[in-house]
C-alpha positions as CSV (number, residue, x, y, z in Angstrom):
1,M,0.0,0.0,0.0
2,Q,1.4,3.4,-1.0
3,L,0.6,6.4,1.2
4,T,0.7,10.0,0.1
5,M,0.3,12.7,2.8
6,T,-0.2,16.4,2.4
7,G,-0.8,19.1,5.0
8,H,-2.7,22.4,4.7
9,H,-1.6,24.9,7.4
10,V,0.1,22.0,9.2
11,E,3.5,20.3,8.9
12,V,3.3,16.6,8.3
13,T,5.8,15.4,10.9
14,D,7.3,11.9,11.0
15,A,5.2,11.3,14.2
16,L,1.9,12.1,12.3
17,R,3.0,10.0,9.3
18,Q,3.8,7.0,11.5
19,Y,0.6,7.4,13.4
20,V,-1.5,7.4,10.1
21,V,0.5,4.4,8.8
22,K,0.0,2.5,12.0
23,K,-3.8,3.2,12.0
24,L,-4.2,2.3,8.3
25,E,-2.7,-1.2,9.0
26,R,-6.1,-2.1,10.4
27,V,-7.9,-1.1,7.2
28,N,-5.3,-3.0,5.2
29,R,-5.8,-6.2,7.4
30,H,-9.6,-6.1,6.5
31,F,-9.0,-5.4,2.9
32,D,-5.7,-6.4,1.4
33,Q,-6.4,-5.1,-2.1
34,V,-5.7,-1.4,-1.2
35,L,-3.4,0.1,-3.8
36,D,-2.8,3.6,-2.5
37,V,-4.2,6.1,0.0
38,H,-4.0,9.9,-0.2
39,C,-4.4,11.6,3.1
40,T,-4.7,15.3,3.7
41,L,-4.4,16.9,7.1
42,T,-5.8,20.4,7.6
43,V,-5.8,22.9,10.5
44,E,-8.4,25.6,10.4
45,K,-8.7,27.8,13.5
46,Q,-9.5,25.4,16.4
47,S,-10.5,22.4,14.3
48,H,-8.3,19.7,12.9
49,K,-9.5,17.8,9.8
50,A,-8.2,14.6,8.3
51,E,-9.5,13.3,5.0
52,A,-8.4,10.4,2.9
53,T,-9.2,8.8,-0.5
54,L,-8.5,5.1,-0.7
55,H,-8.0,3.5,-4.1
56,A,-8.4,-0.3,-4.4
57,K,-9.2,-2.6,-7.2
58,G,-12.5,-1.4,-8.6
59,V,-13.4,1.1,-5.8
60,H,-12.5,4.5,-4.6
61,L,-13.5,5.4,-1.0
62,H,-13.4,8.9,0.5
63,A,-13.9,9.9,4.1
64,D,-13.1,12.8,6.3
65,A,-13.3,13.7,10.0
66,T,-13.0,16.9,12.0
67,E,-12.0,16.9,15.7
68,Q,-10.3,19.1,18.3
69,S,-7.0,17.3,17.9
70,M,-5.3,15.9,14.8
71,Y,-4.8,12.5,16.4
72,A,-8.5,12.2,17.3
73,A,-9.4,13.3,13.7
74,I,-7.1,10.5,12.3
75,D,-8.7,8.0,14.7
76,L,-12.2,8.9,13.5
77,L,-11.1,9.0,9.9
78,V,-9.7,5.5,10.1
79,D,-12.8,4.2,11.8
80,K,-14.9,5.5,9.0
81,L,-12.7,4.1,6.3
82,D,-12.7,0.7,8.1
83,R,-16.5,0.7,8.2
84,M,-16.6,1.6,4.5
85,V,-14.2,-1.2,3.5
86,K,-16.1,-3.7,5.5
87,K,-19.4,-2.6,3.8
88,H,-17.7,-2.8,0.4
89,K,-16.4,-6.3,1.1
90,E,-19.9,-7.4,2.2
91,K,-21.4,-6.0,-0.9
92,Q,-18.8,-7.9,-3.0
93,S,-19.4,-11.2,-1.2
94,D,-23.2,-10.8,-1.3
95,H,-23.1,-10.0,-5.0
96,H,-20.9,-13.0,-5.8
97,A,-23.0,-15.3,-3.7
98,S,-26.2,-14.3,-5.5
99,S,-24.6,-14.7,-8.9
100,H,-24.3,-18.4,-8.6
101,P,-27.1,-20.2,-10.4
102,R,-29.5,-22.0,-8.2
103,S,-30.0,-25.7,-8.5
104,H,-33.3,-26.8,-9.9
105,N,-35.1,-29.2,-7.6
106,S,-38.2,-30.3,-9.5
């Protein structure tokens, strides 16, 4: 998984980068087809915003979160991405399960 991080009005420190990488490992465990993630960290007045776009085979997921601290925003962002990935996986498995032809019992 390739991670690209940018910051608006905030410097993306090694500590922030490592924190995002560590948190995204959970998403990667649930969905190993992640190709790349673009994460943007923004500070506006008293709010910290984290947003990310996740690119995987056949799907692009986007989420954002705003909190009082950057670390809390990242936590919330990863929670949202994790839920979206799980939902996408369920849709995929439901779709494939229903595409199998049913046996004809006459």
